[in-house]
ROMI-761456 format. One record per residue: residue number from 1; residue in one letter; x, y, z of N, C-alpha, C in turn. Coordinates in pm, whole numbers. Atoms other than C-alpha are relative to their C-alpha. Layout:
REM ROMI-761456
KOLBA   num   residu     n.px     n.py     n.pz    ca.px    ca.py    ca.pz     c.px     c.py     c.pz
KOLBA   NUM        a        X        Y        Z        X        Y        Z        X        Y        Z
...
REM end
This chain:
REM ROMI-761456
KOLBA   num   residu     n.px     n.py     n.pz    ca.px    ca.py    ca.pz     c.px     c.py     c.pz
KOLBA     1        m       97      -83      -22      -21      -12       37       94      164      -23
KOLBA     2        p      -79     -217      -48      114      384      -48       14       23       74
KOLBA     3        i      -23      -54     -138      314      551      213       -6      139      -17
KOLBA     4        p      -53     -115      -18      339      940      200      162      -17        0
KOLBA     5        e      -85      -76      -16      728     1048      142       30        3      136
KOLBA     6        d       -8     -112     -153      726     1251      515       -3     -169       86
KOLBA     7        v      -10       74     -165      669      922      759       44      -77     -113
KOLBA     8        t     -160       44       23     1030      768      787       -6     -150       78
KOLBA     9        g        6      141     -141      916      482     1074       29       54       93
KOLBA    10        d      -56      -27     -153     1098      716     1322      -74       26      126
KOLBA    11        e       78      -47      -17      803      826     1400      -82     -101      162
KOLBA    12        i       41      156     -115      680      488     1629      109       37      167
KOLBA    13        d      -63      -12     -171      731      438     1998      122      -74       -1
KOLBA    14        k     -122       52      -45     1070      385     2123       16     -143       66
KOLBA    15        d       21       86      -36      924       88     2277       10     -145      -55
KOLBA    16        v       -8       37      162      802      -33     1902      115       -1      -31
KOLBA    17        r     -102      -34       45     1090       65     1774      119      -80       21
KOLBA    18        q     -110      129      -57     1315     -175     2013      -23     -151        3
KOLBA    19        e       40      133       97     1116     -492     1908      -20      -34     -130
KOLBA    20        l       -8       15      143     1142     -398     1567      171      -67      -38
KOLBA    21        q     -149       32       38     1544     -466     1593       32     -135       32
KOLBA    22        s       20      205       40     1483     -859     1607       19       -2     -134
KOLBA    23        l       50       51      107     1393     -786     1266      140       59     -137
KOLBA    24        p     -131      -19       99     1688     -696      929      -62      161      -17
KOLBA    25        k       13     -146      -12     1694     -304      909      -67       21     -112
KOLBA    26        t       97      -64      108     1498     -242      592     -104      -53       13
KOLBA    27        l      152       80      -41     1245     -509      702      -68       76      116
KOLBA    28        a      -23      -28     -143     1245     -333     1045      -48      179      -71
KOLBA    29        d       65      -95       73     1174        7      837     -133        3      -23
KOLBA    30        d       90       24       58      945     -132      640     -192      -13       84
KOLBA    31        v      142       57     -119      706     -250      921      -17      144      103
KOLBA    32        a      -15     -119      -56      778       60     1091      -76      114      -65
KOLBA    33        r       34     -123       79      642      299      846     -183      -66      -56
KOLBA    34        n      139       41      -37      325       62      809      -92        7      102
KOLBA    35        l       80      -39     -159      257       98     1197      -16      115        3
KOLBA    36        v       19     -222      -23      284      473     1159     -117      -27      -57
KOLBA    37        m      142      -71       82       16      503      895      -94      -79       93
KOLBA    38        v      153       81     -143     -194      231     1140      -84      106       74
KOLBA    39        a       22      -98      -81     -180      509     1386      -69       89      -57
KOLBA    40        r       68     -129       43     -261      797     1206     -131      -45      -74
KOLBA    41        l      163       33       52     -579      644     1016      -68      -98      120
KOLBA    42        l      105      124      -70     -689      429     1298     -156       64       35
KOLBA    43        d       96      -89        0     -936      709     1387     -133       48     -113
KOLBA    44        e      104     -109      104    -1079      868     1053      -31     -104      -85
KOLBA    45        d       -5      120       89     -995      593      850        5     -156       68
KOLBA    46        p      -47      111      -46    -1076      244     1026       68      -96      -96
KOLBA    47        e       49      113      109    -1079       47      696      184      -25      -81
KOLBA    48        g     -151      -43       88     -722      224      580       94      -31       74
KOLBA    49        a      -89       16     -151     -569      144      928       54     -168      -30
KOLBA    50        y       22       88      -15     -679     -221      898       98      -52     -165
KOLBA    51        g     -153       13       92     -503     -247      579      156       39      -38
KOLBA    52        y     -108      -16      -62     -197     -101      666       61     -123       78
KOLBA    53        s      -45       10     -106     -216     -298      959       56     -176      -59
KOLBA    54        r      -38      134       71     -208     -638      746       78      -37      -72
KOLBA    55        v     -188       41       52      123     -578      569        9       43       66
KOLBA    56        a     -153       94     -136      297     -530      897        4      -89       11
KOLBA    57        l       28      149        4      108     -865      914      115      -94      -33
KOLBA    58        r      -79       55       41      259    -1008      708      116      -29       63
KOLBA    59        l     -124       -8       11      583     -885      739       45      -63       96
KOLBA    60        a      -15       57     -177      619     -947     1119      -80      -71       90
KOLBA    61        s      122      111      -53      354    -1178     1210       71      -71      125
KOLBA    62        r      -51       58     -176      603    -1268     1559       58      119       60
KOLBA    63        v      -56      -99     -154      652     -925     1718     -144       66       33
KOLBA    64        a      125      -48     -110      411     -827     1975      -84      105      -53
KOLBA    65        a       49      -94       37      373     -476     1853      -53      -25      -98
KOLBA    66        v       67       -5      138      229     -572     1533      -96      -73       16
KOLBA    67        r       85       31       -5       29     -814     1631     -163       68      115
KOLBA    68        e       91     -112      -40     -142     -514     1907      -54       97     -119
KOLBA    69        a       52      -78       87     -174     -315     1614      -43      -54      -75
KOLBA    70        a      145       49      123     -370     -509     1372      -97      -68      121
KOLBA    71        g       84      -38      -75     -563     -571     1685      -90       87      -10
KOLBA    72        f      114     -134       42     -695     -257     1674      -79       40      -22
KOLBA    73        a       60      -72      126     -743     -143     1354      -78     -116      -62
KOLBA    74        a      165       78       -3     -924     -486     1357     -141       20       52
KOLBA    75        y       82      -54      -83    -1107     -347     1652      -96      126      -59
KOLBA    76        a       37     -147       59    -1167        9     1471     -101      -53      -89
KOLBA    77        s       54       54      155    -1282     -210     1146     -131      -75       39
KOLBA    78        q      140       36      -41    -1591     -391     1397       67     -157      -35
KOLBA    79        k       29      113       46    -1411     -674     1302       71     -108       96
KOLBA    80        y        2       -4      -45    -1432     -806     1620       74     -165       56
KOLBA    81        g      -43      178        7    -1313    -1222     1564      161       12       -7
KOLBA    82        e     -113      -10       77    -1001    -1124     1377       79       66      153
KOLBA    83        a      -26      -69      -90     -924     -836     1688       67      -61      123
KOLBA    84        l      -72      105     -117     -963    -1105     1955      144      -72        1
KOLBA    85        a     -177       52       52     -682    -1335     1768       53       86       45
KOLBA    86        e     -159      -31        1     -444    -1113     1777       64       56      148
KOLBA    87        f      -18      -68     -159     -533     -936     2104      116      -92      117
KOLBA    88        r       72      150      -78     -527    -1318     2241      218      -37       -9
KOLBA    89        a     -158       26       88     -128    -1348     1983       96       92      112
KOLBA    90        a      -56     -116      -48        2    -1021     2188       -6        1      118
KOLBA    91        k      -47       30     -140      -60    -1129     2499       48     -129       41
KOLBA    92        r     -117      155      -37       80    -1501     2497      107       35      -45
KOLBA    93        m     -171      -55       68      394    -1275     2280       54       59      153
KOLBA    94        t       -5      -63      -87      426    -1074     2621      -22       -8      108
KOLBA    95        g      104       32     -152      200    -1163     2894      -49       44       59
KOLBA    96        n       25     -143      -40      126     -834     2940     -188      -29       14
KOLBA    97        i      182       37      -84     -271     -819     3087      -54      134      -41
KOLBA    98        d       81     -106       16     -315     -444     2972     -129        1      -74
KOLBA    99        l       97       83      116     -514     -606     2646     -107      -30       74
KOLBA   100        w       62       35      -47     -757     -719     2895     -146       46       26
KOLBA   101        p      150      -74       14    -1084     -484     2884       21      -30     -170
KOLBA   102        v       73       14      100    -1048     -474     2538       -9      -88      -66
KOLBA   103        m      -36       94       14    -1019     -791     2501     -157      -41        3
KOLBA   104        a      105       61      -75    -1353     -848     2712      -79       72     -112
KOLBA   105        d      161     -118       94    -1564     -560     2461       64     -122     -108
KOLBA   106        c      -36       78      101    -1434     -788     2174      -99     -105       19
KOLBA   107        e       91       98      -64    -1626    -1069     2346     -188       31      -22
KOLBA   108        r      166      -53       58    -1946     -809     2352      -36        6     -148
KOLBA   109        g        8      -44      188    -1927     -741     1946        2     -146      -44
KOLBA   110        l       11       97       43    -1904    -1081     1911     -138      -59       62
KOLBA   111        g       73       56      -40    -2227    -1122     2082        1      -75      124
KOLBA   112        r       -7       82     -123    -2128    -1273     2397       42       64      126
KOLBA   113        p      -20     -110      -99    -2181    -1012     2690       16      -81      118
KOLBA   114        e      -16       69     -106    -2186    -1329     2950      171      -33        8
KOLBA   115        k     -109       21      -48    -1852    -1391     2898       90      102        6
KOLBA   116        a      -50     -147      -10    -1760    -1028     2905       89       23      147
KOLBA   117        l       23      -49     -112    -1886     -998     3222       92     -149      102
KOLBA   118        d      -68      144      -40    -1652    -1410     3303      194      141       64
KOLBA   119        m     -163       -6      106    -1371    -1183     3170      -26      132      157
KOLBA   120        a      -17     -144      -48    -1445     -880     3418       27      -31      140
KOLBA   121        g        8       48      -73    -1461    -1115     3702      139      -31       64
KOLBA   122        a     -145       50      -34    -1147    -1247     3661      125       36       89
KOLBA   123        p     -140      -41      -33     -772    -1245     3812       16      168       -7
KOLBA   124        e      -30      -64      122     -688    -1068     3537       -6      136       76
KOLBA   125        v        9      -97      -31     -800     -753     3637       63       71      127
KOLBA   126        h     -141      -61      -70     -636     -691     3963      127       29       -3
KOLBA   127        k     -137       23       22     -314     -692     3791      -16      130     -132
KOLBA   128        l       10     -105      123     -460     -404     3570        3      132       82
KOLBA   129        d      -73      -84      -28     -313      -28     3626     -195       78       25
KOLBA   130        k      126      -69       -5     -613      211     3735      -74        6     -124
KOLBA   131        a       89      -75      138     -722      319     3405      -62     -137      -56
KOLBA   132        g       58      122       33     -758       -7     3292     -143      -89       60
KOLBA   133        q       97       30      -87     -961     -100     3575     -157       81      -11
KOLBA   134        v       95      -92        9    -1199      154     3514      -36      -51     -171
KOLBA   135        e       32      120      161    -1204       15     3160      -81      -81      -22
KOLBA   136        m       21      136      -59    -1291     -306     3275     -133       47       68
KOLBA   137        r      203      -16      -82    -1646     -170     3474      -28       47     -136
KOLBA   138        l      112      -10      149    -1703       25     3138      -76     -114      -87
KOLBA   139        v      101      105      101    -1757     -294     2914      -55      -80       85
KOLBA   140        a       81       44      -71    -1911     -449     3220     -112       28       30
KOLBA   141        a       64      -34       -3    -2170     -249     3239      -56       54     -126
KOLBA   142        g       70       11      103    -2216     -234     2893      -37     -121      -71
KOLBA   143        a       30      163      -54    -2171     -626     2941     -178       -2       14
KOLBA   144        r      103      -23     -116    -2482     -555     3183     -153       87      -97
KOLBA   145        r       83      -69       68    -2677     -353     2945      -64      -84     -104
KOLBA   146        d      -12       87      155    -2652     -576     2603      -77      -96      104
KOLBA   147        m      126       96      -28    -2869     -834     2833      -94       76       38
KOLBA   148        g       95      -68      -15    -3082     -569     2909      -35       20      172
KOLBA   149        q       42       23     -165    -3020     -565     3307       35      155      -16
KOLBA   150        l       -5     -184      -25    -3003     -150     3312       15       59      187
KOLBA   151        d      -43      -83     -102    -3018     -117     3704      140      -73       37
KOLBA   152        a     -136      121      -87    -2712     -401     3726      109       94      -81
KOLBA   153        a     -141      -66       23    -2523     -150     3504        9      134       31
KOLBA   154        i       -8     -129      -66    -2614      179     3651      112      -78      141
KOLBA   155        v      -64       33      -93    -2447      -38     3986      144      -11      -44
KOLBA   156        t     -137       51       93    -2143     -177     3750       73      150       17
KOLBA   157        l      -81     -102       30    -2048      248     3719       33       28      117
KOLBA   158        q      -33     -100     -150    -2106      386     4062      139      -84      110
KOLBA   159        s     -107       72      -35    -1771      332     4196       89      173       51
KOLBA   160        p      -95     -124      -37    -1495      569     4356       68      102     -131
KOLBA   161        e      -46      -83      134    -1358      666     3995     -130      159        4
KOLBA   162        l       83     -111      -24    -1696      817     4004      -64       92       66
KOLBA   163        a       48     -132      -87    -1769     1010     4280       95      113      -12
KOLBA   164        a      -69     -115      -74    -1439     1189     4311       -3      131     -100
KOLBA   165        n       25     -114       77    -1408     1508     4185       84       33      -63
KOLBA   166        a     -191        0      108    -1011     1534     4015      -79     -113      -97
KOLBA   167        v       10       67      133    -1041     1470     3687       89      -65      -45
KOLBA   168        q     -128      114       -9     -847     1212     3559      -41        3     -195
KOLBA   169        p        9       71      175     -816     1060     3141     -162      -44        3
KOLBA   170        w       63       96      -41    -1090      845     3235     -195       58       17
KOLBA   171        t      113      -44      -48    -1346     1111     3392      -89      -37      -52
KOLBA   172        a       70       17       84    -1507     1194     3082     -121     -140       -6
KOLBA   173        r       51       71       50    -1606      875     2976      -87      -79       68
KOLBA   174        l       86       64      -74    -1750      700     3302      -55       41       76
KOLBA   175        r      115      -93      -20    -1955     1010     3369     -130      -24     -135
KOLBA   176        y       75      -63      141    -2086     1047     3018      -62     -168      -11
KOLBA   177        a       60       79      -63    -2162      629     3090     -108      -47       54
KOLBA   178        y      100      -63     -128    -2319      691     3386     -106       49      -73
KOLBA   179        a      108     -106       35    -2537      951     3247      -80     -103     -107
KOLBA   180        d       71      121       95    -2646      716     2977      -64      -82      -52
KOLBA   181        a       31      126      -60    -2706      434     3138     -173       42       77
KOLBA   182        l       48      -46      -46    -2933      660     3370     -108       45      -95
KOLBA   183        l      128      -44       63    -3138      766     3086     -104     -111      -97
KOLBA   184        a       44      112       49    -3152      469     2931     -154     -105       67
KOLBA   185        a      100      -23     -119    -3366      391     3267      -60       76       43
KOLBA   186        g       88      -70      -45    -3572      636     3269        6      164       95
KOLBA   187        r       -3     -135     -155    -3402      863     3556       21      154      -85
KOLBA   188        e      -89     -113       90    -3363     1190     3288       20       64      102
KOLBA   189        s      -69      -47     -106    -3315     1406     3570      166       44       -3
KOLBA   190        e      -87       74      -60    -3043     1217     3692      121      -65     -128
KOLBA   191        a     -112      -14      113    -2901     1184     3344       57      152        1
KOLBA   192        r      -25     -160        1    -2898     1550     3301      105       15       59
KOLBA   193        e      -93      -57     -156    -2684     1628     3633      114     -101      -95
KOLBA   194        w      -78       81       -3    -2449     1384     3517       79       25     -142
KOLBA   195        f      -56      -25      111    -2435     1454     3147       79      162       16
KOLBA   196        a      -62     -102      -21    -2354     1790     3272      146       48       60
KOLBA   197        k     -169       40      -62    -2051     1671     3482       78      -73      -85
KOLBA   198        a      -89      127       87    -1918     1448     3202       46      136     -115
KOLBA   199        v      -19     -104       64    -1921     1809     3012      101       80       73
KOLBA   200        e     -123      -70      -59    -1712     1986     3298      105     -100      -85
KOLBA   201        a     -156       96        2    -1442     1684     3244       37      -16     -128
KOLBA   202        d      -31        7      156    -1455     1658     2851       54       75      -34
KOLBA   203        r      -49     -148       26    -1189     1904     2822      103      -23     -156
KOLBA   204        d      -23       72      181    -1059     1717     2430      -96      -31      -49
KOLBA   205        g       91      -14       89    -1395     1684     2357      -38     -150     -106
KOLBA   206        s       26      193       25    -1373     1289     2357     -138      -58      -26
KOLBA   207        t      189       52      -21    -1775     1250     2423      -68       78      -76
KOLBA   208        d       87     -151       67    -2067     1437     2257     -131        7      113
KOLBA   209        a      102      -38     -115    -2201     1488     2597     -105      176      -23
KOLBA   210        s       48     -127       50    -2255     1843     2499     -107       28      -64
KOLBA   211        d       86        5      120    -2476     1771     2243     -130      -46      100
KOLBA   212        r      147       60     -104    -2667     1550     2516      -63       48       70
KOLBA   213        l       66     -114     -138    -2680     1778     2768     -117      112     -127
KOLBA   214        a       70      -95       85    -2887     2017     2499      -63     -105      -44
KOLBA   215        e       66      100       49    -3086     1749     2356     -147        5       84
KOLBA   216        l       51       18     -145    -3240     1699     2703      -39      115       94
KOLBA   217        d       32      -88      -43    -3248     2085     2758     -132       49     -148
KOLBA   218        g       88      -55      112    -3452     2105     2446       39      107      -57
KOLBA   219        v        4     -124       56    -3220     2289     2247       19      -59     -137
KOLBA   220        e      -12       58      113    -3185     2246     1904      104       70      -95
KOLBA   221        f      -60     -121      113    -2895     2370     1628      -21      -45     -109
KOLBA   222        m      -48       22      148    -2891     2397     1294      105       29      -82
KOLBA   223        d      -66      -77      112    -2661     2486     1042       29       75      -77
KOLBA   224        a       45     -146       34    -2605     2795      953       12      -67     -187
KOLBA   225        l       33      -12      149    -2517     2724      572     -137      -97      -70
KOLBA   226        v      123       98       18    -2841     2480      556      -91      122       69
KOLBA   227        e      101      -95      -55    -3056     2763      747      -10      117     -148
KOLBA   228        d      -26     -106      111    -2929     3045      436      -60      -61     -135
KOLBA   229        d       62       51       75    -3000     2792      203     -161      -55       -9
KOLBA   230        e      152      -30       15    -3352     2752      317      -30       44       -3
KOLBA   231        n       30     -154      -20    -3381     3137      351       38       51     -176
KOLBA   232        d      -67       14      126    -3238     3136       -4     -114      -68      -73
KOLBA   233        n      113       97       89    -3520     2860     -171     -160       61       61
KOLBA   234        d      152      -27      -60    -3792     3079       65      -31      134      -86
KOLBA   235        e       58     -147       62    -3783     3420     -152      -63      -46      -85
KOLBA   236        t       75       30      167    -4019     3441     -459       20       25      -68
KOLBA   237        p      -63      -42      105    -3863     3470     -764      -90       54     -118
KOLBA   238        a      102     -180      113    -3974     3779    -1003      -33     -123      -94
KOLBA   239        a       97       57       75    -4189     3682    -1189       49       13     -171
KOLBA   240        p        8       11      106    -4131     3597    -1592      -37      144      -75
KOLBA   241        k       44     -114       77    -4109     3918    -1813      -24       -9     -132
KOLBA   242        a       -5       28      145    -4234     3895    -2150       52       55     -100
KOLBA   243        d      -58      -41       97    -4032     3973    -2465      -88       75      -95
KOLBA   244        e       73      -30       31    -4244     4250    -2591       98      -37     -142
KOLBA   245        d       -3      -20      164    -4043     4278    -2958       17     -137      -59
KOLBA   246        e       -2      146       49    -4032     3887    -2984      -99      -94       15
KOLBA   247        g       87       60      -72    -4350     3852    -2822      -17     -160       25
KOLBA   248        e      -37      130      -78    -4248     3543    -2643       -2       -4      127
KOLBA   249        n      -25       13     -199    -4280     3432    -2230       92      -88      -37
KOLBA   250        h     -137      111      -69    -3946     3303    -2111      -45      -79      104
KOLBA   251        k       15       47      -99    -4021     3047    -1885      165      -44       62
KOLBA   252        d     -121       43      -42    -3805     2943    -1581       46     -157      -17
REM end
């Protein structure tokens, strides 16, 4: 697949670069450039990222960072079976359990919320850092909702991290998930309160909490260009003028 000339491969994380040192230099550079493209496209063009990840995988399937990147590209493309297989491979290679929450979410994507809940109660969860534990809680709550257990989902999200006033990288998403669960359960006033709290914590726009809050408040937004077009269309067109010299009427 084509790679822009400005992509050198040096952009990748130093830990990934170190993993690639087991490969011949030319091959390592090719793999690194493809991994850079995966990272660049993952959010805006998941299918494109997936394509580059498959190239990297063909070149260096025995490198854990490559398997992990392929997993995230497949996950972003909703290819949950492939993603789970790649994450499992990466975990076997490194023994690292950081991927445990996203692996559980793949089980949800495959329609197996019960399996995701089993993983949420596994010993591996206690080995996760705080961010990983919060992510696991979000996945477990999602699994509860998949099973129609709204009250259980709400209880799952109630935690010291949710109640804390300090804003952490996960705070906005946690508050948002809690607000969304409350709204699904018909507790609108509480949901509004927590969407507002999510807005306060969402410093990088990682959620659409502000839009959800506006919807609850009955605020509607209209694109200015659309509104202008509609106004233009509403103007009454001038009546056609007869050409007196030729005796003809011109029509629009």
